[in-house]
N, C-alpha and C positions, 0 to 999 in steps of 0.2 A: 671446587673449581680446581682445573688439574695445571697445570705452569706447560705453558708452549700449545696450548689448545683454547685458548683465552678470546672466545669470539661474540663478545656481547651484540656487535649490530643483527645478529642470526635473533637474537630472542621476540622482537617484536614479531620476525618472521613465520618464527615456531608458534603463535599463536593463530590457531588456524583452523577457528568454527569455517564455515563449506560458504558462508555468503560475507567472511572479512578477508576473506585472500582472493587476489586476479586469477586469472589464467596464465599469467606468468611471475608469479609467485611476489607479486608484491602486494605490500599490504597497505591498506588505506585506512588510513587515521581515521575518514568520517566513518565509515561501517566497523570499523573495531568495535565503537562507539554505540555501531545501529546493534548489539547483538543483543540475543534473547533475552526481555523482560524479566526473567524470573531468574533468581539464584541464591543457592546459598548450601553449603556444605554436607555432606553424610555421608559416611564412614561405615563400611559393610566390611565385613571379617576380613582380617590381616592374613587368614589363609588364603582366600580369593585374589590376592594381590593387585585391587580392582581401588582405584579412588572416582569414587563418583563426584561430578561436580552437578549441581541446577543450577538453576539461576532465579534470580529474586529479583524485585524491582528495582532499579535505579535511574540517575538521571542523568543526561547526556552531555553534563558541562565539565567544563572542564578539559583537560589534556590528557592524554596515557601515555608513562614511560612504561619500559622493558630494565628491571633490573637484575644483572646478574647478582647475586647474593654469594659470596664466594668467602672460603676460610679464610683463606692471607688478604686477597683485595674484592674488593667489589665497583661494579662498575653501572651507570647508568646510559640508556638509548632513547630517542625519541624518533619519531617520523617527521621529517621536516614536510612542510604545508606547500614548499613551492613546488620540491623535486618528489616528494612519496617515496621519500627514499631514509632508508634508518640514517642516524647522527649518531656520536657521543658525548656528554656532558663531559664538561671537564671540571677536575677538582677545581679548588682556590688556589692552588699552587701551578695549576695548571697540565696538572698528570690528569692521562687516561683513567685511571683508575684511582676509588676511596680505600683506603686501607683497614678492614675492618675491627675496626677499633673503638673502644670507647673508658674510656677514663673520669673517675667522681675524683671533687673535690673533696674534704673532710668533713665539710657539713652538708656532701651528700644535695648539694644545693646547685651546684656547675659540675654542666659535664662538657667534656673535650671529644671530638668524633676523628677520625679520619687520621691526617699524616700528625699532626698533634699529638693525637692522642697515641698513638705507636711512640713518638715519640719520648712518651712518657714512662715506656718500661724501664728506661735505665733508671729514672727517678723514684718513678711513683707503681713500679711493679703490680703490688699489692693492691693498688686502688681502680689498676687495668687489669680490660678482659679482651685478650685478643683471641681468635679463633672460636669465636662461641656457637659457631655453627655445626659444630664438632656434637655439642651437647645439645639441639635442639628436639625435642619431640621423645625424649629417651630417657627411661628410668632408669633411678638410679644403681638399680641393678645392673644394668646393661651395658653400664661402662667399660669394663675390661679395658683393654690399655688406651681408648680415649683419652681416659685421666691422664695417663703419660706423657701425654702432648702437649698439654696444657703446659703453662706458668707455672712455676712447684707452688711461686704464693697464690697463686687461686685455688682457694678452699670451696673444696665443693661440700654441699651440703642436701637435703632430702625432704622433699613438701607434705606436707600431711598426705595427699595424693597418690604419691610417691617419685613424682616428677625430679628431674635432677636440678637445683638451683646454685647460686655462687655465691658465699657470703664475703661483703665487698667492705671492709673499715667497719665490722661490726653490722653492716647490713645485707639481708637479707633479699637476695631480686631472682625471680625466675628467670630462665634463660629468653623466654617470649616477652617479659619485660626489656630488659635490654637489647633483643632485637630489632622491636617495637623502635626505643628511643633512637639507635640505629635508622632505620627506615626512615622514622620522623626524619633525621637529620637528612639524608638523603635527597628525601620531598622538599624540604625547605632549597636545598641550595637548587633542585630542577626548578624550581618555582622563581629563585636570583635569575637564576639563566635563561630560560624563558619568558621573561615576565611576564608571566600569568598562571592561573591554578593550575594546580597538578591533581586529579582526583582520583585517577584511577589504574593501576600497575597493573603489568604479566610479572610473576617472578621466575626466575630460574633455579632448579632445585637438582643436585645430582642424582641421577637414574638408580641409586640405588635406595636412596630415601623411602624407607617405610610409610606409607600412610598416615601413620600416628602422627612422623617429622612432616609432611608435606600440611594438614591439619595445622601443626606447631607456627608454622611456616606463617600460613594465611593468618591465622588469631593475632599473628606479633604486627602485619600488613595492617589489617580492621582497627588495631590497638595504634596504629600510626596514622588512620584518619586515612587511608587510600580503600577504594571500592575496589576489591579484587575481581579484574575479568578469567585470570587460568594462575594457576601453580604448576609450570611448564617440566620436562625434562630437558638437563644441559644437551647442549649440543652435541 
């Protein structure tokens, strides 16, 4: 997510199945939930630079949220039922953004997120991961200068499949796993605010994301308990 170009309320507008968007561009929450009944991910060759999405059976219960999953900050939007207009869900401190950060305690039993996690960088840098989006879906050999943009205390390692993982206080986590934890946190915050279950998500990612990175982002959302309607490029 680029600073100064942060437009999270466009997320649900970007989700454009023909029957999910009216002629004036407004997204209707009910029709978003009535998209095709079948969906699954299918990755074709990276050389073709295409990301193919097919539909699988889903339930039509619960709310849809849009998440701008940013490198530094993330944002949650939803469609107001009364006005059919997108709105932003505030963080627990009243901010319009949620810092994209996760902190672990020494026993790996308690995790904190958002503002609290970012504040922990000063005292528990080795237990905190910020800017994990730079790593999602990447192979270890593809890191290059990305590694230098992370906090020096984040020890990166490689999984058996060659994917990037991070070692935090003696335990290894995949980036998909940590991203799923953060998305689960956003899901809980959205449900607190909306006072109803949130089942479906539209996630925005940078336009430069490779098919593998899009698949990894969707995997994280699925692990977080979402039914993923779409992974779209940032506005």
